[in-house]
C-alpha positions, -999 to 999 in steps of 0.1 A, spaced: 0 0 0 12 35 -8 2 67 9 1 99 -11 6 130 10 7 168 3 29 183 30 23 218 42 48 244 31 79 241 52 71 206 65 103 186 68 90 151 77 108 122 61 90 93 43 98 70 72 84 97 96 51 95 78 51 57 81 60 59 118 32 85 123 7 61 107 18 31 128 7 48 160 -27 57 146 -41 30 124 -42 -8 123 -10 -25 112 -26 -40 80 -34 -4 68 1 11 74 16 21 41 48 5 29 58 36 8 49 73 9 48 96 -21 48 133 -16 30 156 -42 27 193 -45 -11 189 -50 -37 161 -54 -46 157 -90 -82 166 -97 -104 171 -127 -123 203 -135 -152 195 -112 -128 187 -83 -130 149 -84 -99 130 -74 -80 115 -104 -71 81 -90 -54 70 -122 -30 99 -120 -20 88 -85 -13 52 -96 9 63 -125 
């Protein structure tokens, strides 16, 4: 499982830091193995999430 995050401006958390943060808050089977940081979540003109763009 991969998590996609959009860090706030100036946020300096490592990818492992995101995973460690998740481990303390969600069940182990849902903890992501990898983390991808984006500048913004891809959306279409109506604001719907473009899941295909996240998988690419």
